[in-house]
C-alpha positions in Angstrom: 108.5 59.3 -68.7 105.2 61.0 -68.3 102.3 60.8 -70.5 103.4 64.6 -71.6 106.9 63.8 -71.6 106.1 60.6 -73.9 103.9 63.3 -76.4 106.7 65.4 -76.5 109.0 62.9 -77.4 106.3 61.3 -79.9 106.1 65.0 -81.3 109.8 65.1 -82.5 109.3 61.4 -84.3 106.7 62.3 -86.2 108.8 65.6 -87.4 111.0 63.2 -88.6 108.7 60.6 -89.4 106.9 63.1 -91.9 110.0 63.5 -94.1 110.3 59.4 -94.3 109.5 58.0 -98.1 107.0 55.2 -98.7 109.8 52.8 -99.2 111.3 53.3 -95.6 108.0 53.4 -94.2 107.2 50.1 -96.1 110.4 48.2 -95.0 109.4 49.2 -91.4 105.6 47.4 -91.3 107.5 44.3 -93.6 110.2 43.9 -90.5 107.8 44.9 -87.9 105.6 41.9 -89.2 108.4 39.7 -89.8 109.4 40.3 -85.8 105.9 39.8 -84.9 105.8 36.2 -86.4 108.9 35.2 -85.2 108.0 36.6 -81.4 104.9 34.6 -81.3 105.7 32.7 -78.7 106.8 35.4 -76.4 103.5 37.0 -77.3 101.2 34.1 -76.1 103.0 34.0 -72.9 102.7 37.3 -72.5 98.9 37.2 -73.5 98.7 34.3 -71.1 99.7 36.3 -68.4 96.6 38.6 -69.0 94.1 35.6 -69.5 95.0 34.3 -66.2 94.3 37.8 -64.8 91.3 38.2 -66.5 89.6 34.7 -65.5 90.8 35.3 -61.9 88.8 38.5 -62.1 85.6 36.7 -63.4 86.1 38.3 -66.7 83.3 36.8 -69.1 84.3 34.5 -71.7 82.8 36.8 -74.5 85.8 39.4 -73.3 88.5 37.2 -72.8 87.8 36.1 -76.6 88.1 39.4 -77.4 92.0 39.3 -75.3 93.1 36.2 -76.7 95.7 35.5 -78.8 97.0 32.4 -80.6 99.3 32.1 -83.4 96.6 32.4 -86.0 95.7 36.0 -84.4 99.5 37.1 -84.3 99.9 35.7 -87.8 96.5 38.1 -89.1 98.3 40.8 -87.4 101.6 40.6 -89.4 99.2 40.2 -92.5 97.7 43.5 -91.4 101.0 44.9 -91.5 101.9 43.5 -94.9 98.5 44.5 -96.5 99.6 47.9 -95.5 102.8 48.1 -96.9 101.2 46.9 -100.2 98.8 50.0 -99.8 99.5 53.5 -101.7 101.0 56.1 -99.4 98.4 58.8 -98.9 100.9 61.5 -97.9 101.5 64.0 -100.7 98.6 62.8 -102.2 97.0 65.8 -104.2 92.9 66.1 -103.4 92.4 69.0 -105.5 94.3 71.6 -107.3 93.8 74.5 -110.0 95.5 77.5 -111.5 93.5 80.6 -110.4 92.6 83.2 -112.8 95.5 85.8 -111.1 98.1 82.9 -112.1 98.7 81.2 -108.7 98.9 77.6 -108.6 97.0 75.8 -105.7 97.0 72.4 -104.3 95.6 70.8 -101.5 97.6 67.6 -100.2 97.1 65.1 -97.6 99.8 65.4 -94.8 99.9 63.7 -91.5 97.8 64.5 -88.3 101.5 64.5 -86.5 100.7 62.8 -82.9 97.8 60.3 -82.5 96.6 59.4 -79.4 94.6 56.3 -79.0 92.4 54.8 -76.2 91.2 51.2 -76.3 90.0 48.4 -74.5 90.9 44.7 -74.7 91.7 43.4 -78.2 95.9 43.4 -78.5 95.6 43.0 -82.5 94.5 46.6 -82.1 97.9 47.5 -80.8 99.7 46.3 -84.2 97.0 47.5 -86.3 96.9 51.3 -84.7 100.6 51.3 -84.7 101.4 50.0 -88.2 98.4 52.5 -89.6 99.9 55.3 -87.9 103.7 54.9 -89.3 101.9 54.3 -92.9 100.0 57.9 -92.7 103.0 59.6 -91.2 101.9 60.1 -87.3 103.6 59.1 -84.4 101.3 56.5 -82.3 100.5 57.1 -78.3 99.0 53.8 -77.3 96.8 53.4 -74.2 95.7 50.0 -74.4 93.3 48.2 -71.3 95.1 47.3 -67.9 93.9 43.6 -68.9 95.9 43.6 -72.0 99.2 45.2 -70.7 101.3 42.3 -71.1 99.9 41.7 -74.3 100.6 45.2 -75.5 103.9 45.5 -73.9 105.4 42.6 -75.4 103.8 43.4 -78.9 105.4 47.3 -78.6 108.5 46.2 -77.6 108.7 43.8 -80.8 107.4 47.1 -82.8 109.8 49.4 -81.7 113.0 47.2 -82.1 111.6 46.8 -85.6 111.1 50.4 -86.4 114.6 51.2 -85.0 115.9 48.9 -87.1 114.7 49.8 -89.8 116.1 53.3 -89.2 112.8 55.1 -88.6 112.6 57.1 -85.0 112.0 54.5 -82.0 109.3 57.0 -80.6 107.2 56.2 -83.7 105.3 54.0 -81.5 104.9 54.4 -77.5 103.0 52.3 -75.3 101.3 54.3 -72.1 101.0 53.4 -68.8 97.8 51.2 -68.3 97.9 50.3 -64.5 96.7 54.0 -63.5 93.9 56.1 -64.9 95.9 59.1 -64.5 97.6 58.4 -67.9 94.0 58.5 -69.8 93.6 62.1 -68.3 97.0 63.4 -69.0 96.4 62.0 -72.5 93.1 63.7 -72.7 94.7 67.3 -71.6 97.7 67.1 -73.6 96.2 69.7 -76.4 99.4 71.1 -78.4 101.2 67.7 -78.3 98.6 65.4 -79.1 97.0 66.3 -82.7 93.9 63.8 -82.2 92.6 61.3 -80.0 90.9 58.2 -81.0 88.9 56.0 -78.6 87.8 52.4 -79.3 86.1 50.3 -77.1 82.5 50.4 -75.0 80.0 53.0 -74.7 81.3 54.7 -71.1 85.0 54.8 -72.6 83.9 56.8 -75.8 81.6 58.9 -73.8 84.1 59.8 -71.0 86.8 60.6 -73.8 84.6 62.7 -76.0 82.8 64.3 -73.0 86.0 65.3 -71.2 89.1 65.3 -73.5 90.7 68.9 -74.7 92.4 66.8 -77.2 90.4 66.6 -80.5 88.5 63.5 -80.7 87.4 61.2 -83.7 84.4 59.3 -82.5 84.5 55.4 -83.1 80.9 54.2 -81.7 79.1 51.0 -80.1 77.7 48.7 -82.6 74.0 48.1 -82.2 74.0 46.4 -85.3 70.5 45.4 -86.8 69.7 42.9 -89.6 66.0 43.9 -91.4 64.3 40.8 -93.0 61.8 42.2 -95.4 58.6 40.5 -96.6 60.6 40.2 -100.2 63.6 38.2 -98.6 64.8 35.3 -100.0 64.8 33.0 -97.0 68.0 31.2 -97.5 70.1 34.2 -98.0 68.4 36.1 -94.9 69.2 32.6 -92.5 72.7 32.5 -93.6 73.0 36.5 -93.6 71.9 36.7 -90.0 73.8 33.5 -88.7 76.8 34.9 -89.9 76.3 38.5 -89.0 75.5 37.2 -85.1 77.9 34.1 -85.1 80.8 34.3 -86.9 82.5 36.3 -84.2 80.0 37.8 -81.6 82.4 39.8 -79.9 83.0 42.6 -82.1 81.4 45.8 -83.0 79.9 44.5 -86.3 78.1 41.7 -85.0 74.3 42.0 -85.3 72.8 42.7 -81.9 69.1 42.9 -83.2 66.9 41.2 -85.6 63.7 42.7 -87.1 61.6 40.6 -89.1 58.6 41.6 -91.6 55.3 39.9 -90.5 54.7 38.6 -93.5 57.2 36.6 -93.5 57.6 35.9 -89.6 55.8 32.4 -89.9 58.5 31.3 -92.7 61.6 32.6 -91.4 61.5 33.0 -87.7 60.9 29.3 -87.2 64.3 28.5 -89.1 66.2 31.1 -87.6 65.2 30.8 -83.9 66.6 26.7 -84.6 69.4 27.4 -86.1 70.5 30.2 -83.4 69.3 28.0 -80.6 71.7 25.6 -82.1 74.9 27.8 -81.8 74.2 28.9 -78.5 72.3 32.1 -78.9 70.1 33.4 -76.3 67.3 35.2 -78.1 65.7 38.2 -76.4 62.3 38.9 -78.3 59.0 40.5 -78.1 55.6 39.0 -77.6 55.3 37.8 -81.3 58.6 36.3 -81.5 58.0 34.2 -77.9 55.2 32.6 -79.6 57.2 30.9 -82.1 59.9 29.4 -79.3 59.4 28.6 -75.5 63.1 29.2 -75.5 62.7 33.0 -76.0 63.2 35.3 -73.2 61.0 38.2 -72.8 62.9 41.3 -74.4 63.2 44.1 -72.1 63.2 47.8 -73.1 67.0 47.9 -72.4 67.6 44.9 -74.9 66.9 46.9 -77.8 69.6 49.5 -76.8 72.1 46.8 -75.9 75.4 45.9 -77.6 75.7 42.3 -76.2 79.0 41.1 -77.3 77.9 38.1 -76.7 75.8 35.0 -77.5 72.6 36.9 -77.2 70.7 38.7 -79.6 67.3 40.9 -79.4 64.5 40.0 -81.8 61.3 41.8 -83.2 58.5 41.4 -85.4 58.0 44.9 -87.4 54.7 45.4 -89.7 56.1 47.4 -92.1 59.7 48.5 -93.8 58.9 51.9 -92.0 58.3 50.1 -88.8 61.9 48.7 -89.3 63.4 52.2 -89.8 61.8 54.0 -87.3 63.2 51.1 -84.8 66.5 51.7 -86.0 66.4 55.3 -85.7 65.5 54.7 -81.9 67.8 52.0 -80.8 70.6 52.2 -83.4 74.0 53.6 -82.7 74.7 54.9 -86.4 77.3 51.9 -87.1 76.1 49.2 -89.4 72.5 48.1 -90.9 71.6 45.5 -93.0 68.7 44.8 -95.0 68.1 41.4 -96.5 65.1 41.8 -100.0 64.8 41.0 -103.0 62.7 44.0 -103.7 64.8 46.9 -105.8 62.5 49.5 -103.9 62.5 48.3 -100.2 66.2 48.3 -100.5 66.3 51.7 -101.9 64.1 53.3 -99.1 66.1 51.1 -96.4 69.3 52.6 -98.0 67.9 56.2 -98.0 66.1 56.3 -94.8 69.1 54.2 -92.5 71.4 56.9 -90.7 74.6 54.9 -90.4 78.3 54.7 -91.2 77.3 51.7 -93.3 74.5 49.7 -94.6 74.6 46.3 -96.1 71.9 45.1 -98.6 72.0 41.7 -98.9 75.2 41.3 -97.0 76.4 40.2 -93.6 77.2 43.3 -91.2 80.5 41.4 -90.6 82.0 43.2 -93.6 82.1 46.5 -92.0 85.9 46.3 -91.7 88.8 48.2 -93.0 90.2 45.0 -94.0 87.1 43.7 -95.7 86.8 47.0 -97.4 90.3 46.6 -98.9 91.9 49.6 -96.7 94.2 47.2 -94.9 94.3 47.8 -91.2 91.9 50.3 -89.6 92.3 52.0 -86.6 88.8 52.0 -85.9 84.9 52.8 -87.6 83.7 55.9 -86.9 80.1 56.9 -86.2 80.2 60.5 -86.5 80.0 62.9 -89.4 82.7 64.8 -89.1 85.9 64.3 -90.7 85.8 60.4 -90.9 83.1 57.9 -91.0 82.9 54.3 -91.3 86.3 52.1 -91.4 89.3 54.6 -91.2 91.9 53.7 -93.3 95.2 55.5 -94.1 93.6 58.8 -96.0 91.5 59.2 -92.7 94.5 59.5 -90.6 95.4 62.5 -92.7 94.8 65.9 -92.6 95.5 68.4 -95.6 97.5 71.7 -96.1 97.3 74.2 -99.1 100.3 75.2 -101.3 100.3 78.1 -103.1 103.0 78.9 -105.7 103.3 82.1 -107.5 106.1 84.0 -109.2 106.4 87.1 -107.3 102.4 87.6 -107.0 101.3 89.9 -104.4 97.6 91.2 -103.7 
């Protein structure tokens, strides 16, 4: 089928899905989870094809890490679906309600968007996350993954569609678009009237293209040039642990730290510690002149480094003269994703929280916590860095719209 035909089929499925009960949707999610585990070997075999092709194409190991699946990652995908099944169903929730002076009863309730299109790169686990969160929120999903993960995504979607059908819900609740041609992206972006909202998830170029060219309304997920600022009043032990975790726990994801800012008053004490630990973990430091004075291994940072989302074992490091200088640096180079401060000063943390414009601000905690699962939302569909409709990790409520239900008794105006 063409993209427009798939979108039309998704629209029909969305109508049926909108009337599904929570029990029906949860049963489908649990069956999807079980089937993923049962078909782990098939999924990993398909993933091996993608990895072999990626290595043949000279793809970096950081990107291959995002692409790779193993039994633990498949199990994590299944666990994400089970967590979704355990969460409350947002559909029908009353956002607000009142009885007007004329006696009309007014309720604003959550409803599905309808058909959600998703364009994403790498990471085939996103396929299961997006399918599950769309189903739970009553939306049909049109999934357009990257060409590099096509075999993996096809295997996952095949499993999920069979489980959905066996659970008695419309098979076209979940559909995978052709990733072998760019035309599918263009067609999806032009499917206004058939697709209700489009969510891009990937690198800056992908997101920019979708935002600029789509006629379908877009929820923008952002690039993660995340900073850790170590304040003059920081606890060194906490600062070291948070910095290392933010950068190295998994460096190929959007909530990994890409920049470290260190207050000059604590630089002599902290930089030798953190530079040694980063080097021990294979992280390349791109530093300013003051940082370079602490280690010969530091590479001189360029202007581009301060704006780079590395997604690799690299980090940009600078010494700042004040908290205000740190805030100014973040305003110029941050992407509005996640920013962290390490400080024992209540005044400093308050100023940082108030002064940073980001979807998430961490106080004495790793940037890696900006995640739907970590926030208790279950699987997320992305992290929005825009300010309209949704911001931060997008869980179930963010995949809904609302409608007003007005009940009268023969009322006329």
